[in-house]
N, C-alpha and C positions, 0 to 999 in steps of 0.2 A: 925529292918533291914531296908535297903533302900527301899525294896518293900513295907513294912508296912507303912513307912513314906509317900511314894508316894501315896498309896491308900487313906490314911487319908487326905492328902493335896487336892486330887481331890474331895473327898467326901465333904469336908468343902467348896470348891469353885466351885462346879459343875456347877452352872448357869453362872458365868463369863467365866469359861473355855469353856462351850458349845457355848457361844456367840462368843468367840475368834476363836473357831474352825470353826464356820459357816462363820465368816468374812474371815478367811484365805482361806477357800474353795472357797468363792466368788471371792477373789482376784486371786487365782490360775486359776479359771475358766474364769474370765474376761481376764486375761493375755493370756490364751490359745486362747480365742476367738479373741482377738485383733491381736495376731500373725497370726491366720488363715485368718482374714480379710485382714491384711496387705499383706500376701502372695497372696491371691486372687487378691487384687488390683494391686499388682506388675505383676502378670500374665496377667491381663486385659490390663495394660499399655503396656506391652511388645507385646501383641497381637495387640493392636491398632497401635503401632509403626510399627510392621511388615506389617500391612494392609496399613498404609500410605506409607511406603517405596515401597510396591508392586504397589500401585496406581501411585506413582511418576515414577517408572521404566516403567510401562505400558504406561503412558502418554508420557514419553520421547521417548519411542519406536515409538508411533504413530506419534507424532508431529515433531520429529527430524530424527530418523533413517529411518523410512518408508517414511515419507514425503520428506525428502531430496533426497531419492533414486529415486523419480519420479518427483520432482519439475520441472525440466527443460525438461521433456519429452513431446512431442506433444501428445495431447489427454488425459492428466492426470487430468484435472480439476474436473471431476466427482469423481474420486477416492480421490482427495485431499479434496473435499467437504465431502465425507463420513468419512474420517479420522477426519476432523474438528468436525463433529457432535459427533462422539464417544469421542473424546478428551474433548469436552465441558462438557459432562456428568461427566467424571472423574475429570475435573478441579473443578466443583462445589462441588464435594465431598471432594477434597483436601482443597479447600478454607474454607469449613464449619468447618474444624479442627481448624482454627484460630490459627495456630502455629506461634510462635514468632521466630522460628529457622531461622537465616539468610540464611542458605543453602536452606531450604524449600521455603522461600519467593523468593529467587533468581530464583529457578526453576519455581515457580508459575508465576512470572513476565515473564519469557522467554516463557512459554507456552501460556500465554495470548497474547503476542506479535505475536507469530507464528500463532495462531488461527486468529487473526485480519488480518494478511497478506493474508490468504486464503480467508477470507470473502470479503475483499474489497482491490483490488490491485492497485498499482500506475502504470497504463498503462501496466499491465502484466496480465497473465491469472488469473482470479478470478471468484467467484460465481456471484457477482453483485446483485443489487436490493437495494431498500430503507431500508428494514429491515436489510440486511447484512451490509449496510453502518453504520447504527446506532449501530449494534452489534460490528462492528469493532472499532468504536470510543469508545464505552464503555470498550471493552477489552483492547485497547491501553491506555486508561486513567487509568485503574486499574494497568497496568504494570508500567506506569509512576509514579503513586503514590508510589508504592512499591519501585521502583528504586531510587526515590528521598530520601526516608528514609534510604535506605541502603547506598547511596552515602554520605549523611550527616554524617553518623556514621563513614565511612572510605573513605574520599575523595582522599586518596593516592592510592587506589586500582585500578589498570589499568582496570580490568574487569568491575568494577562498573562504572568507567568513560565511558567506551565504551557503556555499557548498557543504561546509562542515556541519552547519546547523541542519541542513536538509538530511544529511546522512544520519545524524544522531536521531532525528525524528523517524526516519525509515527503519532503522534497526530496532528502535523501541517498539514500533508497530509490528515488526516481525517476531518479536519475543512473545507477544500475546498468544498467537496460535500454538506456540510451544508450551503454553501454560506458565510462563515465567514472568509473573506480574512484578516481583521485586526488581528484576533486571530492567523491565520496561519503565518502572517508576524511577529507578536510578538514572537511566539514560535521559528521561524527560527532565529530571531535576538538574542533571548536568547541563542539558541544553538551555534550561531556563537561566541558570547561573551565568553561562557564557553569553547568552543573548542580552541579559541585563547589564553585564559588564561592558560589552561592546556598545550598547546603546548609550550608556553613561559617557563613553569615550567619544563616540562619533555622531550621536544624535540623528541617525538616519531612519526614515519611516519604515524601511524594510526590516530593520532590527526591532523596532517597536512591534511590528506584526509578528515577529518570531517570539517575542515575550508573551504576547497575547495568546498565540497558538499553544505555547507550552503550558500556560495556565489552564487553557481549555482541555488539553490532553490529560493533565494531572487531575482535573475535575472529573473526567470520565473514569479514571482509575480510582479516585475517591469513591465515586458512586458504586463502582463494581465491588469495592471492598465493604460497602454498606454504610459509609460515612457521607450521607446526603447533605448534612449541614456544611461540611467542608467543601463538598462538591459544589454546592450553591455559591459559597463564598468565592471559590476560585473561578467559577464561570462568570460571575458578575464582574470580577476583575478583568477577565478577558473581554467581556462586552463593553466595559467602560473604555478600555484602550482602543478597541475596534471602532467604537462610535467617535472617539477622538480623531482617529485617522480618517473616518468617513466624512467628518465635517470639513476637512481640507480638500476633499474631492468627492462630492456627493453623487456624482454620476458613475463612479468607478464600479463596474459589475463585480470585480473580485472582492472589493471591500464590502459591498452590499451582501455578497454571498457569505462572507465571514461573519457579519453582523447577524444574518439569519441563522447561521449555525450556533451562535451563542444563545439566541432565543431558544433554540431547540435544546441546548444543554441545560439551560435554566429550567425549562419545562420538564426534562427528565428528572432533575434533582427534586423539584417540587412534587412530582408524581411519586417519587420514592419516599417522600415524607407524608404521603397520603392527601396532599392538597391538590386534588385533581382539577378543581375549578380554576385555581391560579395557574396550574400547568397548562390547561386548555387555552388560557389567555396568551401565554408565551408561544405555544404552538400556532396560534392564530396569527401572531406577529410574524413568525417564521414563514407560514404559508403565504401571507400577503407579499412578503419580500420575494420569495421564490416564484410566485405567480407572475409578478411584474418582470422578473428576469426571463422567464420562459416566454412571455409575450414579446419581449425585445429580441430574444434569440431562440426561436422555436425549434431549431435543429440541434440545440445543445442538450445532449443526453444527460450530462451531469446536473444541469438545472432541473430537468424533468424529474430525475430521480429524487432530488432534494424536495421538490414539490410533493411527490408521492409520499415521502417519509413524513413530511409535516402534516399532510392531510390524514394519513393513517394514524399518526399520534394524536391528532385533534379528535378524530372519531373515538379513539380509545379513551382519551381523557374525559370527553363529554359523557360517554357511556358510564364510566366509573364514577363520574360526578352526579349521576342520576338523571342525565338528559340524553338517553339513547336516540330519541327521535331527532334531536338536533344533530347528533353525531352521524346519523345515517347518510346525510347528504355528503359529508366529507368522506365517509367510507366508499360511497359510490364513485366519487371523484378519484380516490386513491386506487380503486379497482380498475378504473378506465385507464389511468396512466400506467399502472403496472402491467395490464394486459397488452397494451400497445408496445411497451418496452420488451416484453417477453416474446411477442410475435416478431419483433424486429431483430432480436439478438438472442436466439436460443442457445448459442454457444457459450453465453455468459451464465455461470452458475448463480451470479448475483441477481439476475432478472428472474430466475426461477424461484430463488429464495424470497425475493420481494413479493412476487405474486402469491406465494403460499402465505406469507405474513399478512398480506392484504385480505385474503379470503378468511383467515382465522380471526382477524379483527372484526370483519363484517359479521361473522358468525356470533361473536361476542355481543355485538349490538342487537342482532336479531333475537338472541336468547333473552336479552334484557327487555325486549318488547313482547315476550311470551310467544315468539314464533319458533318453537323448538324444532319442529320438523325441518323448516328452512335452515335453521342454524346448524342442524346435524348435516344436512346436505352440503353446505358450504364448508364446514369443518372437515368433512371427508375429502373434499377437493384439496383443501389446504394441506391435510396430512399427506396425501399422495405427492404433491409437489415438493413439500419439505423433505420427505423421505428420499426422493430422487436427488434433491440438492445436497443433502448430507452425504449420500453415497458418493457423489462426485467430489465433494469438498469436505472430507471428514474432519479436517483441522479447523473448520470455521466454528468459533465459539457462538457467534450470533445465530448461525444456521442451526446448530445443535440445540440452542436454547429455544428457538422458535418451534422446532420439531417437538421438543419436550412439552412445551406449553400446549401445542395442538393435541398431543396425546392425552394430556390431563383434561383438556376441554371435552374430549370425546368420552372420557370416563363419566363425565357429568351429563352428557347428552344422549348417550346410547340408550335406547329404550329396553334393550335386552340385557339382563344382568350379566350373562356370560360374555357378551361382547364388551361390556363395560370393564369387566375384570381382565379380559384379554388386553385391552388398551392400557389398563393400570399396570399390568405386569410388564408390558413393553416400555411404558413410561419409567418404571422403576429401573429397568436395565439401562435405558438411555441416561437417566439421571445419575446412576452410579458411575457410569463411564465418564460423564462430563465432570462430576465433582472430583473424580480421581485425577483428571487431567488439569482441572482448575480448582485446586483445593481452597484457594483464598477468595473465590468469587462468591460474595454474599448473596447475590441475586440467584445464582444457580442453586445455592444451598436451600433457599426458600422453595424453589421449584422441586428440589429433591425431597423436602419434607412433605410437600403436597402429594408427590408420587407415592411415597411410602405410606402416607395416610390412606390413600385410595386402595392400595394393596391390602393394608390392614383391615379396611372396611369390608373388602371382599372376603377375607378370611373369616371375619366375625359373622358374616351373613351366610357362609357356607354351611350346609346341613351335615357335612362330613367331618 
């Protein structure tokens, strides 16, 4: 029978069949284990992906939704700093994943860029300090590196174009606190070349805005280097392009803001050439633009600060043009705006620096109207505020320059010669430090000369 033949077959070949059975059992067991491990790995990957997505969403909420809701509010710097610290922790965890996913990389670059803007702002509310400046440069460089890779893979993508242009701008801005003007100029020139190339190819308004912004940034560097003629030429190019864009959308607050900034830039260049009356006319245009924007959006801290800057510049230009009485009204307006901003946001080093600059300009106008005692009182207030701002943010070129100018003003205002010489000695020390850090800054070199002349005058007058 079949059963008999099967038993006989198994009995005769029992050892090979036992080995085969054991091998089959091992194969089945191994396959089951492999399937189990694969399932567990898949579960872990899914869990890790969900964790990464949750971190991305949380980070996006902190740095974009929550941050943007308070960014332009007065007094928000401390809250923005807290968001930055928490977001930095999540960023480090996301970055450690080392994902090659373009979407994840794009989000990561955007988060690095936003974090840097909170740490070290461009004349806007920011945390300030040497450590924050270094951190901002590091974060912006990480964003730039990621965005260059993404752009190289898809140069036709509008979002990637915009992101790369933004990162070139940001890193250039971070190079200035480090005193590296050549690197800043190289980055802005690279950005201008890229923006012009992309605009010729795609003809988009946002690309034309980038062209104008690069001309404006290069104008600022020209002026810092002492070439006010080229600075004026570059800023007028920026203004022409911005006005061209504004004609297509006259009510756009962003475009109006940019036009106002170009009026300011032209005013700076004209003042550098000694044409203070013409500079005042440009600052008047800027002040009118920003005043209308503040009227439309009274809670916007950025517009309020731009109005302060324009009013302060207008007071200074009119004073230097020989019309200090006309400038007084603008000084008082600048003081009022700066005082309100400082009361609202004491955590921002920029508001403290702005208030000190406002008081110093007011002192200049008072001195020009022969009110020396009042001028001295206001300059002492300015010096105290600016000294505190510089202590908090020693990497600020603008803050250091304002503090130096205040000390030089005090050497001319102090009624006691010993006090005047003490201010002169302090001014020389500050000037030496600033020129050492920014050796190519022509404006700082002029202030350095004034400080050294004041010290030399003290030495010549000394009886010893």
